[in-house]
DRENDO-1510 file (C-alpha; in Angstrom, 1 decimal, always signed):
<recs>
REC; n; res; u; v; w
REC; 1; MET; +63.9; -12.7; +17.0 .
REC; 2; ARG; +67.5; -11.8; +17.8 .
REC; 3; GLY; +68.5; -12.7; +14.2 .
REC; 4; VAL; +65.8; -10.5; +12.8 .
REC; 5; LYS; +66.9; -7.7; +15.1 .
REC; 6; LYS; +70.4; -7.8; +13.6 .
REC; 7; ASN; +69.0; -7.5; +10.1 .
REC; 8; LEU; +66.7; -4.5; +10.9 .
REC; 9; PRO; +69.1; -1.8; +9.8 .
REC; 10; SER; +69.7; -3.4; +6.4 .
REC; 11; MET; +66.0; -4.1; +5.7 .
REC; 12; PHE; +64.4; -1.0; +7.2 .
REC; 13; GLY; +67.1; +1.4; +8.2 .
REC; 14; THR; +66.1; +1.9; +11.8 .
REC; 15; ARG; +63.6; +0.3; +14.2 .
REC; 16; ARG; +61.6; +3.6; +14.1 .
REC; 17; GLU; +61.3; +3.2; +10.3 .
REC; 18; LEU; +60.2; -0.4; +10.9 .
REC; 19; LEU; +57.4; +0.7; +13.3 .
REC; 20; ARG; +56.4; +3.4; +10.9 .
REC; 21; SER; +56.3; +0.9; +8.0 .
REC; 22; SER; +54.6; -2.0; +9.7 .
REC; 23; ALA; +52.6; -1.0; +12.9 .
REC; 24; VAL; +51.4; +2.3; +11.5 .
REC; 25; GLY; +51.0; +0.7; +8.1 .
REC; 26; PHE; +48.8; -2.0; +9.5 .
REC; 27; GLY; +46.6; +0.6; +11.1 .
REC; 28; GLN; +46.3; +2.4; +7.8 .
REC; 29; LEU; +45.3; -0.8; +6.1 .
REC; 30; ALA; +42.6; -1.5; +8.7 .
REC; 31; PHE; +41.3; +2.0; +8.4 .
REC; 32; ALA; +41.4; +1.8; +4.6 .
REC; 33; SER; +39.5; -1.5; +4.7 .
REC; 34; LEU; +36.9; +0.1; +6.9 .
REC; 35; LEU; +36.4; +3.0; +4.6 .
REC; 36; HIS; +36.3; +0.6; +1.6 .
REC; 37; GLN; +33.4; -1.2; +3.1 .
REC; 38; VAL; +31.5; +2.1; +3.4 .
REC; 39; ALA; +32.5; +3.1; +0.0 .
REC; 40; THR; +31.3; -0.2; -1.4 .
REC; 41; ALA; +27.9; +0.3; +0.2 .
REC; 42; ASP; +27.9; +3.8; -1.2 .
REC; 43; ASP; +28.6; +2.5; -4.7 .
REC; 44; VAL; +25.7; +0.0; -4.3 .
REC; 45; GLY; +23.4; +2.8; -3.3 .
REC; 46; LYS; +24.5; +4.9; -6.2 .
REC; 47; SER; +24.1; +2.1; -8.7 .
REC; 48; GLU; +20.6; +1.5; -7.5 .
REC; 49; ALA; +19.6; +5.2; -7.3 .
REC; 50; GLY; +18.0; +5.1; -10.7 .
REC; 51; SER; +16.3; +1.8; -10.2 .
REC; 52; ASN; +12.6; +1.2; -9.3 .
REC; 53; ILE; +12.2; +1.3; -5.6 .
REC; 54; ASP; +9.8; -1.6; -5.8 .
REC; 55; SER; +12.3; -4.0; -7.2 .
REC; 56; ALA; +11.9; -7.7; -6.6 .
REC; 57; PRO; +12.1; -8.9; -3.0 .
REC; 58; GLY; +15.3; -10.5; -2.0 .
REC; 59; SER; +17.4; -8.0; -3.8 .
REC; 60; SER; +20.7; -7.1; -2.1 .
REC; 61; SER; +20.0; -3.4; -1.6 .
REC; 62; THR; +22.0; -2.0; +1.3 .
REC; 63; GLY; +19.1; -0.4; +2.9 .
REC; 64; SER; +16.2; +1.9; +2.3 .
REC; 65; GLY; +16.2; +5.1; +4.2 .
REC; 66; SER; +15.8; +8.6; +3.2 .
REC; 67; THR; +18.3; +10.5; +5.2 .
REC; 68; GLY; +21.6; +10.2; +7.0 .
REC; 69; SER; +22.6; +11.0; +10.5 .
REC; 70; GLY; +20.5; +13.4; +12.5 .
REC; 71; SER; +22.8; +16.4; +11.8 .
REC; 72; THR; +22.7; +16.8; +8.0 .
REC; 73; GLY; +19.5; +15.5; +6.5 .
REC; 74; GLY; +21.8; +14.2; +3.8 .
REC; 75; GLN; +21.5; +10.9; +2.0 .
REC; 76; ARG; +22.6; +7.8; +4.1 .
REC; 77; LEU; +24.7; +5.2; +2.4 .
REC; 78; GLY; +22.4; +3.2; +0.2 .
REC; 79; ALA; +19.3; +4.8; +1.7 .
REC; 80; ARG; +16.3; +5.6; -0.5 .
REC; 81; GLY; +13.1; +5.9; +1.6 .
REC; 82; PRO; +10.3; +3.5; +2.4 .
REC; 83; HIS; +9.5; +0.7; +0.0 .
REC; 84; HIS; +5.7; +1.3; +0.2 .
REC; 85; THR; +3.4; +3.8; +1.8 .
REC; 86; PRO; +4.0; +3.5; +5.6 .
REC; 87; ARG; +1.1; +3.2; +8.0 .
REC; 88; ALA; +3.3; +4.3; +11.0 .
REC; 89; LYS; +5.9; +7.0; +11.2 .
REC; 90; ARG; +7.3; +6.1; +14.5 .
REC; 91; VAL; +7.5; +3.2; +17.0 .
REC; 92; VAL; +7.5; +3.0; +20.7 .
REC; 93; PHE; +8.3; -0.4; +22.4 .
REC; 94; LEU; +7.0; -0.8; +25.9 .
REC; 95; PHE; +9.3; -3.6; +27.0 .
REC; 96; MET; +8.4; -5.6; +30.1 .
REC; 97; LYS; +11.6; -7.4; +31.0 .
REC; 98; GLY; +11.3; -10.8; +32.6 .
REC; 99; GLY; +8.3; -12.2; +30.7 .
REC; 100; PRO; +4.8; -11.3; +31.9 .
REC; 101; SER; +2.4; -14.1; +32.1 .
REC; 102; HIS; -0.1; -14.1; +29.1 .
REC; 103; VAL; -2.5; -16.4; +30.9 .
REC; 104; ASP; -2.8; -13.9; +33.7 .
REC; 105; THR; -3.0; -10.7; +31.6 .
REC; 106; PHE; -4.5; -10.9; +28.0 .
REC; 107; ASP; -5.1; -14.6; +27.2 .
REC; 108; PRO; -7.8; -16.1; +29.5 .
REC; 109; LYS; -7.9; -19.8; +29.8 .
REC; 110; PRO; -11.1; -21.1; +31.5 .
REC; 111; LEU; -9.7; -24.7; +31.5 .
REC; 112; LEU; -7.0; -23.6; +33.8 .
REC; 113; ASP; -9.6; -22.8; +36.4 .
REC; 114; ARG; -11.4; -26.1; +35.8 .
REC; 115; ASP; -8.3; -28.3; +35.8 .
REC; 116; HIS; -6.3; -26.4; +38.5 .
REC; 117; GLY; -3.9; -28.9; +40.2 .
REC; 118; LYS; -4.2; -31.5; +37.5 .
REC; 119; PRO; -1.2; -32.6; +35.3 .
REC; 120; LEU; -0.8; -31.0; +31.9 .
REC; 121; PRO; -2.7; -33.3; +29.5 .
REC; 122; PHE; +0.0; -33.2; +26.8 .
REC; 123; PRO; +3.8; -33.4; +26.7 .
REC; 124; LEU; +6.1; -30.7; +27.9 .
REC; 125; PRO; +8.6; -29.2; +25.4 .
REC; 126; ARG; +11.7; -31.2; +24.8 .
REC; 127; VAL; +13.7; -28.4; +26.6 .
REC; 128; THR; +12.4; -26.7; +29.7 .
REC; 129; PHE; +14.0; -24.0; +31.8 .
REC; 130; ALA; +13.1; -25.6; +35.2 .
REC; 131; LYS; +11.1; -28.4; +36.7 .
REC; 132; GLN; +7.3; -27.8; +36.3 .
REC; 133; GLY; +4.4; -29.2; +38.3 .
REC; 134; ASN; +0.6; -29.3; +37.7 .
REC; 135; LEU; -1.7; -26.7; +36.2 .
REC; 136; LEU; -2.0; -23.4; +38.0 .
REC; 137; ARG; -5.1; -21.3; +37.7 .
REC; 138; SER; -4.8; -17.5; +37.4 .
REC; 139; PRO; -5.3; -15.6; +40.6 .
REC; 140; TRP; -6.9; -12.8; +38.6 .
REC; 141; LYS; -10.3; -12.6; +37.0 .
REC; 142; PHE; -10.9; -11.6; +33.3 .
REC; 143; LYS; -13.6; -9.3; +32.2 .
REC; 144; GLN; -14.7; -8.1; +28.7 .
REC; 145; HIS; -14.2; -4.5; +27.9 .
REC; 146; GLY; -15.0; -1.9; +25.3 .
REC; 147; GLU; -17.2; -2.3; +22.2 .
REC; 148; SER; -14.9; -5.1; +21.1 .
REC; 149; GLY; -15.5; -7.1; +24.2 .
REC; 150; LEU; -11.8; -8.2; +24.4 .
REC; 151; PRO; -11.0; -9.8; +27.8 .
REC; 152; VAL; -8.4; -8.2; +30.1 .
REC; 153; SER; -7.5; -9.4; +33.5 .
REC; 154; SER; -7.9; -7.3; +36.6 .
REC; 155; LEU; -4.2; -6.6; +36.6 .
REC; 156; PHE; -4.7; -3.9; +33.9 .
REC; 157; PRO; -7.9; -2.0; +34.8 .
REC; 158; ASN; -6.6; +1.2; +33.1 .
REC; 159; VAL; -5.2; -0.3; +30.0 .
REC; 160; ALA; -8.6; -2.2; +29.7 .
REC; 161; LYS; -10.3; +1.1; +29.1 .
REC; 162; HIS; -8.3; +1.4; +25.8 .
REC; 163; VAL; -8.9; -2.2; +24.7 .
REC; 164; ASP; -10.6; -1.0; +21.5 .
REC; 165; GLU; -7.2; +0.5; +20.4 .
REC; 166; LEU; -5.3; -2.8; +21.1 .
REC; 167; CYS; -4.5; -5.5; +18.6 .
REC; 168; VAL; -3.7; -8.4; +20.9 .
REC; 169; LEU; -1.3; -10.9; +19.4 .
REC; 170; ARG; -1.9; -14.2; +21.3 .
REC; 171; SER; +0.2; -16.5; +19.2 .
REC; 172; VAL; +3.7; -15.0; +19.4 .
REC; 173; HIS; +6.4; -17.6; +19.9 .
REC; 174; GLY; +10.2; -18.0; +19.9 .
REC; 175; THR; +12.7; -20.8; +20.6 .
REC; 176; ASN; +14.9; -19.8; +23.5 .
REC; 177; PRO; +13.7; -20.4; +27.1 .
REC; 178; ALA; +16.6; -18.3; +28.7 .
REC; 179; HIS; +16.4; -14.6; +29.3 .
REC; 180; GLY; +19.6; -13.7; +27.5 .
REC; 181; GLY; +18.8; -15.6; +24.3 .
REC; 182; ALA; +15.2; -14.6; +24.3 .
REC; 183; LEU; +16.0; -10.9; +24.8 .
REC; 184; LEU; +18.5; -10.9; +21.9 .
REC; 185; LYS; +16.0; -12.8; +19.7 .
REC; 186; LEU; +13.3; -10.3; +20.4 .
REC; 187; HIS; +15.5; -7.2; +19.9 .
REC; 188; THR; +17.8; -8.4; +17.1 .
REC; 189; GLY; +16.3; -11.5; +15.5 .
REC; 190; SER; +19.1; -13.7; +16.6 .
REC; 191; ASP; +19.7; -15.3; +20.0 .
REC; 192; GLN; +23.3; -16.3; +19.4 .
REC; 193; PHE; +25.2; -13.6; +17.5 .
REC; 194; VAL; +25.8; -9.9; +17.6 .
REC; 195; ARG; +23.2; -8.4; +15.2 .
REC; 196; PRO; +21.7; -5.0; +14.8 .
REC; 197; SER; +18.6; -4.3; +16.9 .
REC; 198; MET; +15.2; -3.6; +15.4 .
REC; 199; GLY; +15.5; +0.1; +16.3 .
REC; 200; SER; +18.8; +0.2; +14.4 .
REC; 201; TRP; +17.2; -1.4; +11.4 .
REC; 202; VAL; +14.4; +1.1; +11.4 .
REC; 203; THR; +17.0; +3.9; +11.7 .
REC; 204; TYR; +19.1; +2.5; +8.9 .
REC; 205; GLY; +16.1; +2.0; +6.6 .
REC; 206; LEU; +14.4; +5.4; +7.1 .
REC; 207; GLY; +17.0; +7.7; +8.4 .
REC; 208; THR; +16.2; +10.7; +10.6 .
REC; 209; ASP; +13.2; +12.9; +10.9 .
REC; 210; ASN; +14.7; +15.6; +13.2 .
REC; 211; GLU; +17.7; +17.8; +13.4 .
REC; 212; ASN; +18.8; +17.7; +17.0 .
REC; 213; LEU; +18.0; +14.3; +18.4 .
REC; 214; PRO; +19.0; +10.7; +17.7 .
REC; 215; THR; +16.7; +8.6; +15.6 .
REC; 216; PHE; +16.7; +5.8; +18.1 .
REC; 217; VAL; +16.5; +6.3; +21.9 .
REC; 218; THR; +16.1; +3.7; +24.6 .
REC; 219; ILE; +15.0; +4.9; +28.1 .
REC; 220; CYS; +16.4; +3.1; +31.2 .
REC; 221; PRO; +17.4; +0.0; +29.3 .
REC; 222; THR; +18.5; -3.2; +31.1 .
REC; 223; LEU; +22.2; -3.9; +31.2 .
REC; 224; ALA; +21.6; -7.6; +31.7 .
REC; 225; HIS; +20.9; -10.4; +29.3 .
REC; 226; GLY; +22.5; -8.9; +26.2 .
REC; 227; GLY; +22.9; -5.4; +27.5 .
REC; 228; VAL; +24.0; -3.0; +24.9 .
REC; 229; ASN; +23.6; -5.6; +22.1 .
REC; 230; ASN; +19.8; -5.1; +22.5 .
REC; 231; TRP; +20.0; -1.6; +21.3 .
REC; 232; GLY; +23.3; -1.8; +19.3 .
REC; 233; ALA; +23.9; -1.2; +15.6 .
REC; 234; ALA; +26.4; -4.1; +15.2 .
REC; 235; PHE; +27.7; -3.8; +11.7 .
REC; 236; LEU; +25.3; -1.1; +10.5 .
REC; 237; PRO; +26.5; +2.5; +10.4 .
REC; 238; ALA; +27.4; +3.9; +13.8 .
REC; 239; ASP; +24.6; +6.5; +13.8 .
REC; 240; CYS; +22.0; +3.6; +13.8 .
REC; 241; GLN; +23.1; +2.8; +17.4 .
REC; 242; GLY; +20.4; +3.4; +20.1 .
REC; 243; THR; +21.2; +6.3; +22.5 .
REC; 244; PRO; +20.5; +5.2; +26.1 .
REC; 245; ILE; +19.0; +7.6; +28.6 .
REC; 246; GLY; +20.2; +6.1; +32.0 .
REC; 247; ASN; +19.7; +2.4; +32.6 .
REC; 248; ALA; +17.4; +0.1; +34.6 .
REC; 249; SER; +19.4; +0.5; +37.8 .
REC; 250; ILE; +18.8; +4.3; +37.8 .
REC; 251; SER; +15.5; +6.0; +38.5 .
REC; 252; SER; +14.1; +7.8; +35.5 .
REC; 253; THR; +14.2; +11.0; +37.6 .
REC; 254; ASN; +18.0; +10.8; +37.5 .
REC; 255; ALA; +18.5; +9.2; +34.1 .
REC; 256; THR; +20.4; +11.3; +31.6 .
REC; 257; VAL; +22.4; +10.8; +28.4 .
REC; 258; LYS; +26.0; +10.2; +29.4 .
REC; 259; HIS; +28.4; +13.1; +28.8 .
REC; 260; ILE; +25.5; +15.4; +27.7 .
REC; 261; SER; +27.4; +18.3; +29.1 .
REC; 262; ASN; +31.1; +19.2; +28.7 .
REC; 263; SER; +32.6; +20.5; +31.9 .
REC; 264; GLN; +36.0; +21.4; +30.3 .
REC; 265; LEU; +35.0; +23.3; +27.2 .
REC; 266; SER; +32.6; +26.1; +26.6 .
REC; 267; LYS; +30.0; +25.9; +23.8 .
REC; 268; GLU; +32.1; +28.4; +21.8 .
REC; 269; ALA; +35.3; +26.3; +22.2 .
REC; 270; GLN; +33.4; +23.2; +21.1 .
REC; 271; ARG; +32.0; +25.0; +18.1 .
REC; 272; LYS; +35.5; +26.1; +17.1 .
REC; 273; GLN; +36.8; +22.5; +17.5 .
REC; 274; LEU; +34.0; +21.1; +15.2 .
REC; 275; ASP; +34.5; +23.8; +12.6 .
REC; 276; PHE; +38.3; +23.1; +12.6 .
REC; 277; ILE; +37.7; +19.3; +12.2 .
REC; 278; ALA; +35.1; +20.0; +9.5 .
REC; 279; MET; +37.6; +22.1; +7.6 .
REC; 280; LEU; +40.3; +19.4; +7.8 .
REC; 281; ASN; +37.9; +16.7; +6.8 .
REC; 282; GLY; +36.5; +18.9; +4.0 .
REC; 283; LYS; +40.0; +19.2; +2.5 .
REC; 284; HIS; +40.5; +15.5; +2.9 .
REC; 285; LEU; +37.2; +14.7; +1.2 .
REC; 286; GLU; +38.1; +16.9; -1.7 .
REC; 287; GLN; +41.1; +14.7; -2.3 .
REC; 288; TYR; +39.5; +11.4; -1.4 .
REC; 289; PRO; +35.7; +11.8; -2.0 .
REC; 290; ASP; +35.0; +8.1; -1.4 .
REC; 291; GLU; +36.0; +8.2; +2.2 .
REC; 292; SER; +32.6; +9.3; +3.4 .
REC; 293; MET; +33.1; +7.7; +6.8 .
REC; 294; LEU; +34.8; +10.8; +7.9 .
REC; 295; GLU; +31.8; +12.9; +7.1 .
REC; 296; SER; +29.5; +10.5; +8.9 .
REC; 297; ARG; +31.7; +10.7; +12.0 .
REC; 298; LEU; +31.7; +14.5; +11.9 .
REC; 299; ASN; +27.9; +14.4; +11.6 .
REC; 300; SER; +27.7; +12.3; +14.8 .
REC; 301; PHE; +29.9; +14.9; +16.5 .
REC; 302; GLU; +27.6; +17.7; +15.3 .
REC; 303; LEU; +24.5; +15.9; +16.5 .
REC; 304; ALA; +26.1; +15.3; +20.0 .
REC; 305; PHE; +26.9; +19.0; +20.1 .
REC; 306; ARG; +23.3; +20.0; +19.4 .
REC; 307; MET; +21.9; +17.4; +21.8 .
REC; 308; GLN; +23.5; +19.3; +24.7 .
REC; 309; ARG; +20.6; +21.8; +24.4 .
REC; 310; SER; +17.8; +19.6; +23.0 .
REC; 311; MET; +18.0; +16.6; +25.3 .
REC; 312; PRO; +17.8; +18.4; +28.7 .
REC; 313; GLU; +14.8; +20.3; +27.4 .
REC; 314; ILE; +13.0; +17.1; +26.6 .
REC; 315; GLN; +13.7; +15.7; +30.0 .
REC; 316; SER; +12.4; +18.8; +31.8 .
REC; 317; LEU; +8.9; +17.3; +32.5 .
REC; 318; ASN; +8.0; +20.1; +34.8 .
REC; 319; VAL; +6.9; +22.1; +31.8 .
REC; 320; GLU; +4.0; +19.7; +31.4 .
REC; 321; THR; +0.7; +20.6; +33.0 .
REC; 322; GLN; -0.3; +19.0; +36.3 .
REC; 323; ALA; -3.2; +17.3; +34.5 .
REC; 324; THR; -0.7; +15.6; +32.1 .
REC; 325; GLN; +1.6; +14.6; +34.9 .
REC; 326; HIS; -1.4; +13.1; +36.7 .
REC; 327; LEU; -2.5; +11.3; +33.5 .
REC; 328; TYR; +0.9; +9.5; +33.5 .
REC; 329; GLY; +0.9; +8.9; +37.3 .
REC; 330; ILE; +3.9; +11.0; +37.9 .
REC; 331; ASP; +2.3; +12.3; +41.1 .
REC; 332; ASP; +2.1; +8.8; +42.6 .
REC; 333; PRO; +5.2; +7.2; +43.9 .
REC; 334; VAL; +4.0; +3.8; +42.6 .
REC; 335; THR; +3.7; +4.9; +39.0 .
REC; 336; GLU; +6.1; +7.9; +39.0 .
REC; 337; ASP; +9.2; +6.1; +37.6 .
REC; 338; PHE; +7.5; +4.4; +34.6 .
REC; 339; GLY; +5.2; +7.3; +34.1 .
REC; 340; ARG; +8.2; +9.6; +33.6 .
REC; 341; GLN; +9.6; +7.2; +31.1 .
REC; 342; CYS; +6.4; +7.2; +29.1 .
REC; 343; LEU; +6.0; +10.9; +29.2 .
REC; 344; MET; +9.6; +11.3; +28.1 .
REC; 345; ALA; +8.9; +8.9; +25.2 .
REC; 346; ARG; +5.9; +11.0; +24.1 .
REC; 347; ARG; +8.1; +14.1; +24.1 .
REC; 348; LEU; +10.7; +12.4; +22.0 .
REC; 349; LEU; +8.2; +11.0; +19.5 .
REC; 350; GLU; +6.6; +14.3; +18.9 .
REC; 351; ARG; +10.0; +15.8; +18.2 .
REC; 352; GLY; +10.8; +13.4; +15.4 .
REC; 353; VAL; +12.5; +10.4; +17.1 .
REC; 354; ARG; +11.6; +7.4; +15.0 .
REC; 355; PHE; +12.1; +4.6; +17.5 .
REC; 356; VAL; +11.8; +4.8; +21.3 .
REC; 357; GLN; +12.0; +2.0; +23.8 .
REC; 358; VAL; +10.8; +2.2; +27.3 .
REC; 359; THR; +11.8; -0.6; +29.7 .
REC; 360; HIS; +10.2; -1.7; +32.9 .
REC; 361; SER; +12.9; -3.7; +34.7 .
REC; 362; ASP; +12.6; -3.8; +38.5 .
REC; 363; SER; +15.9; -5.3; +39.7 .
REC; 364; GLU; +14.0; -6.8; +42.7 .
REC; 365; VAL; +11.1; -8.4; +41.0 .
REC; 366; GLN; +10.9; -7.8; +37.2 .
REC; 367; TRP; +8.2; -9.9; +35.6 .
REC; 368; ASP; +10.1; -13.2; +36.2 .
REC; 369; GLN; +7.9; -14.8; +38.8 .
REC; 370; HIS; +9.2; -18.3; +39.3 .
REC; 371; SER; +7.6; -18.0; +42.8 .
REC; 372; ASN; +5.2; -15.7; +44.4 .
REC; 373; LEU; +3.4; -14.9; +41.2 .
REC; 374; TYR; +0.6; -12.9; +42.9 .
REC; 375; HIS; +3.0; -10.5; +44.6 .
REC; 376; GLY; +5.3; -10.0; +41.6 .
REC; 377; HIS; +2.7; -9.5; +38.9 .
REC; 378; THR; +0.5; -7.3; +41.2 .
REC; 379; LYS; +3.4; -5.0; +42.0 .
REC; 380; ASN; +4.6; -4.8; +38.4 .
REC; 381; SER; +1.2; -4.2; +36.8 .
REC; 382; ALA; +0.5; -1.5; +39.3 .
REC; 383; GLU; +3.6; +0.4; +38.3 .
REC; 384; VAL; +2.9; +0.3; +34.6 .
REC; 385; ASP; -0.9; +0.1; +34.1 .
REC; 386; LYS; -1.8; +3.8; +34.6 .
REC; 387; PRO; +1.3; +5.2; +32.8 .
REC; 388; ILE; +0.6; +3.0; +29.7 .
REC; 389; ALA; -3.1; +4.0; +29.7 .
REC; 390; GLY; -2.1; +7.6; +30.1 .
REC; 391; PHE; +0.4; +7.3; +27.3 .
REC; 392; LEU; -2.2; +5.8; +24.9 .
REC; 393; ALA; -4.8; +8.5; +25.8 .
REC; 394; ASP; -2.2; +11.3; +25.4 .
REC; 395; LEU; -1.1; +10.0; +22.0 .
REC; 396; LYS; -4.7; +9.8; +20.8 .
REC; 397; GLN; -5.8; +13.2; +21.9 .
REC; 398; ARG; -2.7; +14.7; +20.3 .
REC; 399; GLY; -3.4; +12.9; +17.0 .
REC; 400; LEU; -0.2; +10.9; +17.3 .
REC; 401; LEU; -1.6; +7.4; +17.9 .
REC; 402; GLU; -2.9; +7.1; +14.3 .
REC; 403; ASP; +0.7; +7.0; +12.9 .
REC; 404; THR; +2.6; +5.8; +16.0 .
REC; 405; LEU; +3.0; +2.0; +16.4 .
REC; 406; VAL; +2.9; +1.0; +20.1 .
REC; 407; LEU; +4.3; -2.4; +20.9 .
REC; 408; TRP; +3.9; -4.0; +24.4 .
REC; 409; GLY; +5.4; -7.2; +25.7 .
REC; 410; GLY; +8.3; -9.2; +27.1 .
REC; 411; GLU; +10.8; -11.7; +25.8 .
REC; 412; PHE; +8.5; -14.6; +26.4 .
REC; 413; GLY; +5.4; -15.6; +28.5 .
REC; 414; ARG; +4.9; -18.0; +31.4 .
REC; 415; THR; +3.9; -21.6; +31.7 .
REC; 416; PRO; +0.3; -22.6; +32.6 .
REC; 417; THR; +1.9; -25.1; +34.9 .
REC; 418; ALA; +3.2; -24.3; +38.3 .
REC; 419; GLN; +6.8; -23.9; +39.4 .
REC; 420; GLY; +6.9; -24.7; +43.0 .
REC; 421; THR; +3.5; -23.9; +44.5 .
REC; 422; ASN; +2.9; -20.4; +43.3 .
REC; 423; GLY; +5.1; -19.5; +40.4 .
REC; 424; ARG; +5.4; -20.0; +36.6 .
REC; 425; ASP; +8.4; -20.9; +34.5 .
REC; 426; HIS; +9.6; -19.3; +31.3 .
REC; 427; ASN; +7.5; -20.1; +28.2 .
REC; 428; PRO; +8.7; -19.1; +24.7 .
REC; 429; HIS; +6.3; -21.5; +22.9 .
REC; 430; GLY; +3.3; -19.3; +23.0 .
REC; 431; PHE; +2.8; -15.9; +24.6 .
REC; 432; THR; +1.0; -12.5; +24.1 .
REC; 433; MET; +2.2; -9.1; +22.9 .
REC; 434; TRP; +0.0; -6.3; +21.7 .
REC; 435; MET; +0.2; -3.5; +19.3 .
REC; 436; ALA; -1.8; -0.3; +19.1 .
REC; 437; GLY; -2.2; +2.6; +16.6 .
REC; 438; GLY; +0.1; +2.7; +13.6 .
REC; 439; GLY; -2.2; +1.0; +11.1 .
REC; 440; VAL; -3.2; -2.1; +13.1 .
REC; 441; LYS; -6.8; -3.2; +13.8 .
REC; 442; GLY; -8.0; -2.0; +17.2 .
REC; 443; GLY; -10.2; -4.2; +19.4 .
REC; 444; HIS; -8.9; -7.3; +17.6 .
REC; 445; ALA; -7.3; -10.5; +18.9 .
REC; 446; TYR; -5.0; -12.4; +16.5 .
REC; 447; GLY; -3.9; -16.0; +16.8 .
REC; 448; ALA; -4.4; -18.3; +19.8 .
REC; 449; THR; -2.6; -20.7; +22.1 .
REC; 450; ASP; -3.9; -24.1; +23.1 .
REC; 451; ASP; -6.7; -24.5; +25.7 .
REC; 452; TYR; -4.2; -24.1; +28.6 .
REC; 453; GLY; -1.9; -21.5; +27.0 .
REC; 454; TYR; +1.3; -23.5; +26.5 .
REC; 455; TYR; +1.8; -23.6; +22.7 .
REC; 456; ALA; +0.9; -21.2; +19.9 .
REC; 457; THR; -1.6; -23.1; +17.7 .
REC; 458; GLU; -3.6; -20.7; +15.5 .
REC; 459; ASN; -2.0; -18.1; +13.2 .
REC; 460; LYS; +1.3; -18.7; +14.8 .
REC; 461; MET; +3.5; -15.6; +14.9 .
REC; 462; HIS; +7.2; -16.2; +15.2 .
REC; 463; VAL; +9.4; -13.4; +16.4 .
REC; 464; HIS; +10.6; -13.1; +12.8 .
REC; 465; ASP; +7.0; -12.6; +11.8 .
REC; 466; LEU; +6.6; -9.9; +14.4 .
REC; 467; HIS; +9.6; -8.1; +13.0 .
REC; 468; ALA; +8.4; -8.4; +9.5 .
REC; 469; THR; +5.1; -7.0; +10.4 .
REC; 470; LEU; +6.6; -4.1; +12.3 .
REC; 471; LEU; +8.8; -3.2; +9.4 .
REC; 472; HIS; +5.9; -3.5; +7.0 .
REC; 473; LEU; +3.9; -1.0; +9.1 .
REC; 474; MET; +6.9; +1.4; +8.9 .
REC; 475; GLY; +6.9; +1.1; +5.1 .
REC; 476; LEU; +9.8; -1.3; +4.8 .
REC; 477; ASP; +9.9; -4.7; +3.1 .
REC; 478; HIS; +11.8; -6.9; +5.5 .
REC; 479; GLU; +13.2; -9.0; +2.6 .
REC; 480; ARG; +14.7; -5.9; +0.9 .
REC; 481; LEU; +16.0; -4.1; +4.0 .
REC; 482; THR; +19.4; -5.8; +3.9 .
REC; 483; PHE; +23.0; -4.9; +4.6 .
REC; 484; ARG; +26.0; -6.7; +3.1 .
REC; 485; HIS; +28.5; -7.7; +5.8 .
REC; 486; ALA; +31.2; -10.4; +5.8 .
REC; 487; GLY; +30.3; -11.6; +2.4 .
REC; 488; ARG; +26.5; -12.1; +2.8 .
REC; 489; ASP; +23.3; -10.0; +3.0 .
REC; 490; PHE; +21.9; -9.7; +6.5 .
REC; 491; ARG; +18.4; -8.6; +7.5 .
REC; 492; LEU; +16.4; -8.4; +10.7 .
REC; 493; THR; +14.3; -11.4; +9.9 .
REC; 494; ASP; +17.3; -13.5; +8.7 .
REC; 495; VAL; +15.9; -15.9; +6.1 .
REC; 496; ALA; +12.3; -16.1; +7.5 .
REC; 497; GLY; +9.5; -13.8; +8.4 .
REC; 498; ARG; +5.9; -13.3; +7.2 .
REC; 499; VAL; +3.8; -10.2; +7.5 .
REC; 500; ALA; +0.6; -10.7; +9.5 .
REC; 501; THR; -1.6; -9.0; +7.0 .
REC; 502; ASP; -4.8; -10.0; +8.9 .
REC; 503; ILE; -4.0; -7.4; +11.6 .
REC; 504; LEU; -3.6; -4.5; +9.2 .
REC; 505; ALA; -6.4; -1.9; +9.5 .
</recs>
């Protein structure tokens, strides 16, 4: 290094010139490379703009949405709109973190009652999360409800009243028995790498449907087991990132969007700042029109500026009638927290937010009952049953359920075998989720697990199939919704996925 130092004046003149030529130059190269990636995506979108939107599956389109970030309504890079007529315009994911037990909620197994205490009559999976014992019957009774006669356990008496709206998916399965990997798999399609979340893919594919709010919002998300990666955009454009309102360790009453207000600058000063930045970027874009990343970033600034007014208004639930607040259970301390989340979700959906996630994640209990199953599931279901039922009823009476896809479930189910004396272990090999509204058959059960509920056996629905079906209902072909990154085309369903056409209404 000393030898190099002596030669600096002859090669670069001064050390300052060296830093300007190398360090700053490297930054310029990195920034130019970043802009080149966006420009390349833009070129692909432009080259395909005149092509048939129903081109062959597997094409390397860079996406299929209609608008850009929430501020402009302009064209997103490579975005073109849905591939086919959508059955749903928006999605809400009611996420039960920890893994609710399917054999205790929506998938009754009479043989569990009959053979309680006996060994499982077939082999366990090759990999299990913990040591398991003999079969454990459900502490709750199942009863048929509605015109469809679908069975629901006594854990969900209020949701059971809406069973004719539910499409119960009894054969969902994944591969990872650990919370972290299973959460990432459910949210991003991959349990190992940083990939865009399903909300981000929907945002990228369809763009925004509102002026003043994000396209993807997650309410009180968990910070554990993948954390921000579960609502992150990864390599997709930054405006596809989910916007969190609070997190799971904060009550929904106190949950807000971080930095939603600016304590140092007035609205007028912020407006002048944005106008000045827009002017500078406008001049730059006139000279370098391919560097559209700058415009995209300015759009995100503009959206954040407008959110200062729109987001607090949405979170002001006191404008709702007492009858509505009672419907969601906000007047009951047991259901208040999750009820506020569900009501907030409805207010976001009706204002044009495309994807909303609502998370139930009690740091004390969650749905992860390795022991004391009765206490944990009783507590958790009591907190969410009335709010979910109220949410479904409210969507329906407002005419929103027809084109809103509601998805309920956790990252996996529980084993029919006991862990200890009164708990259940993780089970990704067969579990239940349900959908409602948004073009799915109501009062319908799809798929099945074995006689005890351990493995998916009939019409098996892998997580990739779940994602493919969700995208299909939103008008997106999962094989064509791709993004080129690091030399390959990525998609939510990776190289798999099959649409469950039998559940379509």
